[in-house]
C-alpha positions as CSV (number, residue, x, y, z in Angstrom):
1,F,-0.2,-0.3,0.1
2,D,1.6,3.2,-1.0
3,C,0.0,7.1,-1.6
4,G,-3.4,5.5,-1.5
5,Q,-3.0,2.6,-4.1
6,D,-3.6,-1.1,-2.9
7,F,-1.8,-3.2,-5.4
8,H,-2.8,-6.1,-6.3
9,G,-1.8,-8.9,-9.4
10,A,2.4,-9.3,-10.0
11,V,3.3,-5.9,-9.2
12,R,1.5,-6.7,-5.6
13,L,3.4,-10.1,-5.7
14,A,6.7,-8.4,-6.6
15,L,6.2,-6.1,-3.9
16,G,5.9,-9.2,-1.3
17,W,9.3,-10.6,-2.6
18,A,11.2,-7.4,-2.3
19,C,9.5,-6.7,1.1
20,W,10.7,-10.1,2.4
21,K,14.3,-9.7,0.5
22,T,14.7,-6.2,2.3
23,Y,13.9,-8.1,6.0
24,A,15.1,-11.6,5.5
25,G,18.9,-10.5,6.6
26,R,18.2,-7.8,9.3
27,P,19.9,-9.1,12.6
28,E,18.3,-11.5,15.0
29,T,17.6,-8.1,17.4
30,N,13.7,-8.0,18.7
31,L,13.5,-4.8,15.9
32,G,15.2,-7.1,13.7
33,L,12.9,-10.3,13.8
34,R,9.9,-8.2,13.8
35,H,10.3,-6.7,10.4
36,R,11.7,-10.2,9.3
37,C,8.1,-12.0,10.6
38,V,6.5,-8.7,9.4
39,G,7.8,-9.2,5.6
40,M,7.6,-13.3,5.9
41,E,3.4,-12.1,6.3
42,I,3.2,-9.5,3.4
43,L,4.8,-12.4,1.1
44,G,2.9,-14.5,2.3
45,K,-0.4,-12.6,1.9
46,S,0.9,-11.0,-1.6
47,L,1.0,-15.1,-2.9
48,F,-2.3,-16.2,-1.9
49,G,-3.7,-12.3,-2.7
50,N,-2.3,-11.6,-5.8
51,G,-5.6,-11.6,-7.6
52,Q,-4.7,-14.5,-9.9
53,S,-3.9,-17.7,-8.3
54,V,-3.7,-19.3,-5.0
55,D,0.1,-20.6,-4.7
56,S,-0.6,-22.0,-1.3
57,A,2.7,-24.7,-1.2
58,L,4.3,-21.2,-0.7
59,A,2.0,-19.2,1.0
60,I,0.7,-21.4,3.5
61,P,4.1,-22.7,4.7
62,T,5.1,-18.9,4.8
63,L,2.2,-18.0,7.0
64,K,2.9,-21.1,9.4
65,A,6.0,-19.6,10.4
66,S,5.3,-16.3,10.7
67,L,2.7,-17.0,12.8
68,A,5.3,-19.6,14.8
69,M,7.2,-16.7,15.0
70,R,4.7,-14.3,16.9
71,R,3.5,-16.8,18.8
72,R,7.2,-17.5,20.1
73,Y,9.0,-14.2,20.4
74,W,5.9,-11.8,20.9
75,P,3.0,-14.3,22.5
76,Q,1.4,-11.0,24.6
77,D,0.7,-9.4,21.4
78,E,-2.4,-11.5,21.2
79,S,-4.0,-8.6,18.6
80,E,-1.5,-9.3,16.0
81,I,-0.8,-12.5,16.5
82,L,-4.8,-13.4,15.9
83,I,-4.6,-10.9,12.1
84,T,-2.1,-13.8,11.0
85,Q,-3.6,-16.5,12.5
86,S,-7.2,-14.8,10.4
87,N,-4.7,-14.5,7.4
88,L,-3.3,-18.3,7.2
89,A,-7.4,-19.3,7.6
90,N,-8.0,-17.3,4.5
91,C,-5.5,-18.5,2.5
92,L,-6.0,-21.9,3.2
93,D,-9.9,-21.7,2.8
94,E,-8.7,-19.8,-0.9
95,A,-6.6,-23.3,-1.1
96,E,-9.7,-25.1,-0.5
97,R,-8.8,-26.3,2.7
98,Y,-11.5,-25.8,4.6
99,D,-11.9,-28.5,7.1
100,E,-8.6,-27.0,8.2
101,S,-9.3,-23.2,7.4
102,L,-12.6,-23.4,10.1
103,V,-10.9,-24.4,12.4
104,L,-8.3,-21.1,12.8
105,Q,-11.4,-19.3,12.1
106,R,-13.1,-20.6,15.2
107,E,-9.8,-19.6,17.4
108,A,-10.1,-16.6,15.9
109,Y,-13.7,-16.0,16.6
110,A,-13.8,-17.0,20.5
111,R,-10.7,-15.2,20.9
112,R,-11.7,-11.7,19.4
113,V,-14.7,-12.1,21.4
114,A,-13.3,-12.7,24.6
115,L,-10.8,-9.7,24.2
116,F,-12.7,-7.6,22.4
117,G,-16.5,-8.0,22.6
118,V,-19.3,-9.5,20.5
119,S,-19.9,-6.1,19.2
120,H,-17.0,-5.3,17.9
121,E,-16.0,-5.0,13.7
122,L,-13.2,-7.8,14.8
123,S,-15.0,-10.0,16.0
124,I,-18.1,-9.3,13.5
125,L,-15.4,-10.1,10.8
126,S,-14.1,-13.0,12.0
127,G,-17.7,-14.6,12.8
128,S,-18.1,-13.7,8.9
129,N,-15.5,-15.6,7.5
130,I,-16.7,-18.3,9.5
131,G,-19.9,-18.0,8.0
132,A,-18.7,-17.8,4.2
133,T,-17.1,-21.1,4.5
134,L,-19.6,-22.9,6.1
135,L,-21.7,-21.9,2.9
136,K,-18.7,-23.2,0.6
137,V,-18.6,-26.8,2.5
138,N,-22.6,-26.9,2.4
139,K,-23.5,-26.2,6.1
140,W,-26.7,-24.4,5.6
141,D,-28.4,-24.5,8.7
142,E,-25.6,-23.8,10.7
143,A,-24.5,-20.8,8.6
144,K,-27.9,-19.1,8.8
145,T,-28.2,-19.5,12.8
146,L,-24.3,-18.0,12.9
147,L,-25.3,-14.9,10.5
148,G,-28.9,-14.7,11.3
149,D,-29.2,-15.0,15.0
150,Q,-25.5,-14.3,16.6
151,L,-23.6,-12.0,14.1
152,L,-26.4,-9.8,12.1
153,P,-28.2,-8.7,15.2
154,V,-25.2,-7.3,17.0
155,A,-23.1,-5.8,13.7
156,R,-27.1,-3.9,12.9
157,Q,-26.7,-2.5,16.2
158,S,-22.8,-1.3,16.1
159,L,-21.8,-0.7,12.6
160,G,-25.3,0.7,11.2
161,S,-27.2,-0.5,7.9
162,D,-25.2,0.8,5.4
163,H,-21.9,-0.7,6.7
164,D,-20.1,-3.0,4.2
165,L,-19.8,-5.8,6.7
166,L,-23.2,-5.7,7.3
167,L,-24.3,-6.2,3.8
168,K,-22.2,-8.8,3.2
169,L,-23.6,-11.0,6.5
170,Q,-27.1,-10.0,4.8
171,W,-25.5,-11.7,1.2
172,N,-24.5,-14.9,2.8
173,L,-28.0,-15.3,4.9
174,A,-29.8,-15.3,2.0
175,A,-27.5,-17.5,0.6
176,A,-27.6,-19.9,3.1
177,L,-31.3,-19.8,2.8
178,Q,-31.7,-19.8,-0.9
179,E,-28.7,-22.4,-1.8
180,N,-29.8,-25.3,0.7
181,P,-31.3,-28.6,-0.6
182,E,-33.8,-28.4,1.9
183,R,-35.0,-24.9,1.9
184,T,-38.8,-24.1,1.9
185,R,-40.6,-21.3,0.8
186,D,-40.5,-19.5,3.6
187,D,-36.6,-19.4,3.1
188,L,-36.9,-18.1,-0.2
189,A,-39.1,-15.3,0.7
190,E,-36.6,-14.5,3.0
191,A,-34.0,-14.1,0.8
192,E,-36.1,-12.2,-1.8
193,T,-36.8,-9.5,0.8
194,I,-33.3,-9.0,2.1
195,F,-31.9,-9.0,-2.0
196,Q,-34.5,-6.4,-2.0
197,D,-33.0,-4.1,0.8
198,L,-29.9,-5.0,-0.4
199,V,-30.3,-3.1,-3.7
200,Q,-32.0,-0.5,-2.5
201,R,-28.5,0.0,-0.6
202,R,-26.0,-1.0,-2.9
203,R,-27.7,1.6,-5.3
204,R,-27.8,4.6,-2.4
205,V,-24.2,3.7,-1.7
206,F,-22.3,2.7,-4.8
207,G,-24.8,3.3,-7.7
208,P,-26.7,1.6,-10.4
209,A,-23.6,0.5,-12.2
210,H,-21.6,-0.9,-9.4
211,P,-20.8,-4.8,-9.7
212,E,-21.9,-4.8,-6.0
213,T,-25.0,-3.9,-7.1
214,R,-25.7,-5.5,-10.2
215,G,-24.5,-8.5,-8.2
216,A,-27.7,-7.7,-5.7
217,E,-29.5,-7.2,-8.6
218,A,-28.5,-11.0,-9.8
219,G,-28.7,-12.5,-6.5
220,L,-32.8,-10.6,-6.4
221,S,-33.9,-12.0,-9.6
222,D,-32.3,-16.2,-9.1
223,A,-34.5,-15.9,-5.6
224,R,-37.8,-14.4,-7.5
225,E,-36.7,-17.5,-9.9
226,K,-36.6,-19.8,-7.3
227,L,-39.4,-19.0,-5.1
228,A,-41.7,-18.5,-8.5
229,H,-40.7,-22.5,-8.9
230,A,-41.5,-23.1,-5.3
C-alpha cells in the first residue's frame, strides 16, 4: 500500500518478494525479528492474494512460519497473532482446505469475542469469515444460525445499516437460505426480502452501475426465480 494505492496481481507479488528480501537478513534483535516476521507475512499474503491464483505451496508454509514466530517471540501481542492467524485461515480457505481453515477461524472468533466483545468489528469480521466458509462446505443450517441469529443483530446495532460488513452478512444469509437443498418457501421469501433490501442499499451507496449493485440484482433475480418454482 503506497500513496493510497492498493496493489494487486504481479505488482503485489513482486512487492511481497522485495519486502521479504529487504528484511530477511536483518540482525536477530527484537526489531530485526519483527521486521523479518512482517516481511514474511506480507510475502505470504501477496502469494495467495495476488488476484490470479493461490500459490498455496509457498503461501501456507510462509504464513505458518510467521504465525509461529509471533507466538514464540511476542505471545503477549495477541491481537497481532490473531491477524496473522486469520490471514493463514483465509489462505487455507482459498486453497479449499476448508476444515483446517474453519479450525483457525473458530479459534480467532472465540479469542476476539473474549478480548473485544461480540459487537466489535473485528469479532463480527471473524464470525463473517466462518459463515462464508460454512456455505462452501454446505453447512446451511449452521451458517443460517450464525449469520442470522448471532452476527446480524449485533452488526446492525454496532455498525449501522449501510456498513459493508453488515451487507456481506446479509448476502451470505440470503445465500444460506436459498441454496439449501432443503429450503422452504418461507426461506426463499426471506432471501428475496434480504436481496431487495441489499439492492436498494447498494444503489444508494454505490450507484446502479457498480458491480456490487449488479451482483445484488442478480441475487434478487435468482431468489425470485426459485420462489416462482417453489
